N, C-alpha and C positions, 0 to 999 in steps of 0.2 A: 633396484626392483622391486617392487613389494607385489608380494600374491595378496589372495584374498585369506590363507590361513596364517600370515604373519601378525605381528603383533605390531600394526602400522603407529600407534601412538607411542608405544614406546622405543619405536627405530628414531620416532620424531627426536623423542628428547634425548635421545643419546647422540645425535648426529650433529655437528656441526652448524655455524650460520653457512648458507650458501650452499647446502647441500640439493641435489635436484633429486626426487622422486617419482619415478614411472609406476603407476599403480597398473597392475594387469588385470583383465576382464573379470568382472565377477561382483559380488557382493562382499564389500569388507563392512564386517560390523566391528566398528571401529570406538574405542572411548574420547573422551574429547582432548582435542590435540592442540598444541600448541606452538605455533611456527616459530622461529627465529629468524633474523635478519636476512633476507635475501633468499630466503628459501623459495623451490619451487616444485609444484605438486603437477602434476600432469596424468591424465585417466588416456586410456585407450576406448577405440567403442565396445562397448558393455561394462564399462567400470563404472560400480556404484558404492557411494559411502553409506551405509545405514546407520541411524541410530536407536535401532531398534531392536529387539530379542524376540524369538519365537517361543511362542508359547504353545505346549502341550498338556495333554492331561485332564482336561475337560471332563467335569463328570455331569450327567443329567439329576436334576432334582423338580419334579411336576413343570416340564415345558421350558427350563430354565438350565443355564450349565453354569457351571463354578468351578474356579481353582483359585485355591490358596497361592498368590502368585508373588513375586517379587513385591518387595516394598516400594510406593510409591511414593512420589513427591505432593503432600498437600499442601505447599502452600502456595498463593494464588497472586495474581497482578491482574488490573484491567476491568473495565466496567462492560458490561455486554448488554444484548440485546436487549427491549422489556420483557419483564416473567421470565428471565433466563441468568441462570447465577455462575454456570460451571466453565464459562471460557476462559477464566483465568488459572484452571487447573492445568499442568503443564504436560500431564502425559498423557498421549494417547492410543488409542486401540484402532487397527485395522483389520479388517476380514477380506483376504483375498488384494489386497491393496486399496481398497475404500475406508477411508476415516469414516469410524462410527460416530454419532452424537452422541456426548456424556451426559448422562442426568443424573441429577444429585438426591431424588427419590426413588426408591427401588421400585415404589409402586408406577412409577411413570417408563418404566423398561420395556420396550416392544423391540421387535426385529428393526436393525439399522441402528439401535443405542446400546450402551453397558453403561454400568455402573459398578463403583468401587467404595471401600470403605479405605481406602489406605492399604492392604492386603489382600481380602478376597475381590475377586473380578468375578462378574456376573454377566452374561449376555442371554439376548433371545434368540441367537442364532446358531443353530445346528454347528457346532465346529467340525463334524466330521469332514476327513477329507478336503478341509479348508487349512489355507495359510492364516493364524493368526500370529500377530504382532503387537507389542508394547512399545512406547518410544519411552526410552530411559535415559541416553545421552543428551544432554542439552545442549552441546556443539559440535560441529563437525572441525570448525576452524574456529579458536578466539584467544587474540593477543593482538598489543599493541607495537608488535616489532615491524619494522618496517621493509619495501620492496620486494614483498610478498609477493607469487603469483600462484594462480590455480587455475587451470585450467582443464577443459574436456573431461570433465566428471560429473555424474547423478547425482545429488546431494539430498537425503530423502529421511523422512521419517526421524529428525530429532524433534528435543521436546527443550527450545528454549524459552523463557520468561516471556513475556508479552513485550511489544517493542525492543524486542532483541532479535539476532538471526542464527539462522544454522551456519552461516558462513559469516565471521565478526568480527571489524578490524578493530578492534576495542574491547579495552579490559571491560567488566561488570560494569553496568549502570553506568553514570555519567565519569567512567573511568578513564584513562589515557587512550589515545587515537594511534592505530598506526599510519605511516605514509607509505604512499604511492603503494597500495594495494593494485595489482590487476587481477581482474576475475573477469574471464572470456570463454564463452563457449561453455557456459555451466547450465546445466539443468537444477533447479531446487525447486521441489515439490513434496507435498504432502508433510511439513513443520509447522510445529505447534502455531510458531508467531511467524517470523517473516523468512524469507526465505536467506536473504543478506541484510546485513548492517552495513553502511558503509564507515570508512576515519575518513583522514586529510589526503587531497589528492587520490582519492580510490578510482580506479576506471572500472566501470561497470560494463561490459561490451558482448552482446550477442549471448544476451541470458535469457531464458525460458523458465519465468517464475510463477508458478499456476497449484492451484489447489492447497496452497498453504493457510494454516490454521487464521491469520491474522492479517498479513499483507505478503506484496511479493517482495520489495525493497522496502527499506528505513535507513536513517541516519540522523544522528544529533548534533548538532554542532560543527559540524565538518567543513572544510576549505576546500572549493576548486574540487568539487566531486562529478566526473562525467557518466553519465546514464545513457548509455547509444544503443543503436541496431538492436533492441530485446523486445521480447513478449511479456507482460504482466497479467494474468487472465485466471479467474474462476477462484479469487482469494477471499477472505474470511469465511472461511467452511466451520468454523467455531464458534459463531456468533458472537463475534465484539459489536459493541455498539458504534454505528457511523460519526456519534457527533461526539464519539473519544478516536479512536484513532483504528482505521482499517482501511482495507480497499485495494487499487493497483500499487499505490507508493505513496508513502507520509515522510516528509523530510522536517525537520526544526533547526531553526539556528543558524541555516548554513549560509557562505560566503561565496558565491561564484559558482554554484551549482547549475549544470548543465542537463537538461532533458532533451533528448534530441532522437528523432526518427524511432520512437516508440509504439508498440501496437499497445492499447490499453482496452482490455474489455471485460464484460462480463464478472467488474468486481463488486461484491456486496458492499457498497459504498465509494467512497470517490474515486474517480481515475487516478490523476496525478494531485497530490496534495502537498504544498507548502505552508509551513506555519509556524508563528513566532518570532518576529524578529530576524527572518531570513533577509538577506541580502544581495542583489546581485544575482537573480534565478533568469534564466534564458527557459524559453518552452518553447521548441522550434520543430517542426516537421513531424507533427506526432498523430498519430491516428488513435481518437479515443471514443471509443463507441460502446453502448448497452452498459453500462455500470448505473447500479441504480442510485448513486450518489450524484454529485455536480461534477463533469468531466474534467476540467480543469479547475481547481480551487488553490487561490493565493489568499490567505489569511494572516493577520495583523504580523505584517512584516512589511519592507521596503521595496528597492528598485527592484522591478522585472519587467523582462520582454517576454511578451504571450505573441507566436508571430508562424505563420505557415502551417498552423494545424487542421485537421480535421477531426470536427466534435459532432458527434452524432446520438440520438435516442437517450442521452443521459439524463438522471436527475425524477426518474419517475415514482421511485421511494420516498421523498420527500419533497413534494412539489410545492406545500403550503409556503407563502410568502413569496420570495425569490430565492430559495434554496436550493430548486431544481434546476439551476442554468447550466448550459453547458460551458460557459466560463465564466466563474463566480469572481469577484474580487471582495474581500470583506476587508473594510477596516484597514488598509493597507494604503501604502503613498508612494507615490511616484511610479506607476505602471502605464504601461501602454500596449495596448490589443490591437494589433492590426494583420490583415492578409488572412484572417483564419474565415474558414469555412464550417458554418454553425448552422446546424440541421435538424428541426423538430426535436431538441430536448424539451423536456417538460416547461424550460424558459430560456432564453436567449445570451445575451451576455447582460449581466446583471453586476451591480454593486451592492452590500450594505454597511451600513453604520449602524454599530452598536456601542455599549458602553464597554470597551475593552482594555486592556492591558496587557502589553509583554513585559520583557524584563526592563525595555528602555521606558516603561511609564504608558501612559495613553496613547492608543494606535488611533488616526484617522484615516479615513477615505479621504483623499486630497491627490490632486494632480494626476488624476486618470483622464489615458487619452486613450479611447475607443474610436479606430475609425479605418477604412477601407477593408471592411468584413463582409463576407455574405451570408445574411442571417436568415433562414428560412422558418417563419413562426408561424404557424396555423393555430396557434394555443399559446398560454402562456404570457409572460410578459419580458421586455425588455426594460433597463432604466435602473433606476436608484432609491433606497427606502432608507428609514431611519426608526429607531425607536426608541431616540435619543430626546425628544422635544426640543431639539437644537435643530434651527433652521440653519446654520451655518454651513453644513455638508452641501447646500442647494445653493448658495450665495457665495460663498467665499473660500470653497474649495477646490476650483479649477477642476470640474468635472463635464469632459468634451466627450461629447458621440457626433463624428461627423464625416460623411462622404461615402458611410455605409451603403448596402444593397440591401433592400428588404424584400423577400415574399413572401406572402400572406401578411400577415401581422396588419391585417384590414376589421379585426374583430375591436368592439366597443373597450376593450380594456388591453390594448396589446401592448401601451408603456406606463411606468410609475415613474413618477416625481413630485416633488414637490408634496406628500400624504395622498396626493390622487391620484386614482385609476386614468388613463388616459389615452383616446383615439391617435392617430396618427396626426391628425391635423391638428390636436391638443397640442401634442409632443412638440409638433415643430414652431408652433406659436410659442411654448414654452425656452425656447431657444435653440433645441438639440436636431441634430440631425437635418439642419437647415439647407445643407445642399446632397444630400442626401435622395437617394429613389428606392418607390416603394411599389409594387407590383404584385398581380395576384397570378402569376406564375407563367 
């Protein structure tokens, strides 16, 4: 039984495998904790693990407040949105539980932002009678132990490097992964990168991952990962580039990933994104909406089933070409898309072929079967495009759209195929959706 004033990290270090920890309500300001095999970490209502330290003693100087604070970690990792460079710096500052925007030019400092040279911290918000915190600890939990359970905790304000998680079933970088972690009934918020990074056989259930700096959940090269019954929302507060990695969730090189019954919304980037040599992915029964990147994005990967999802109002920050799709398949093979309701995204259901390579060599858009979906599309396009000057994607790769129902899609450029923008009639003449229907609602 662990009270907030106890040294939780030291208790874990000195305890044997399979120890069970009950964390009492309150804010536990922890160090980086390394679970051992079979350990169980369970909170109670109001139990919070925090990687932040409270700051006090700011002094005013000409409308700015300064503090010679703890030494910050100035290493960086990640690509930022255009015109910004500070997303990869891992320490974040919070005023009354709001993550401030970090600037690297002191002249850009204004309310809601902060600046530091690594030791001096400067803010433009009056700190009087306000809670000021800075994230210093990289991870709440990180190890490659097996059979770890983390349950009923709020995990906030940790400083993991980009592409890492406050809770991480893996050694640093591409290190060894833990097997069979169970992470359930956890709220992961206000962490610099991801709330959670999965290992092998990780089960993530009833998690609310929101307002994190890069994304809600991530994982790399894990097998048989299950994420279900969870909400991923309002992630990418730190300005990472949607073309690099950010949004609701992104997984790479997985095998047997299942994304089921998730609510994914208002992320600054794609909603659900699987990339680079992933195999045997299942997206089902998810509701994905109001993400400014594609809703569901399967990229340079292999076998996937995308079914029974409701996908709407996505993709409007990158609507050029066919990137703003509700469901987007890019240079991937053996993908089936069916029984989805795709409504009023920047584009409908799309395929893209570019000169792309995974670890296994060139990646091709091939064996795509899009059927029995309902697509409402008053603007944008459904279809396939390429920029490789290789017509094989249209003639030899077995790309099929059929038995779909379209509402709208009556505009002049509603479909894309073989380098042409097409009407509904031209799309059918090209051999697609020949047994499908279209109406004006």
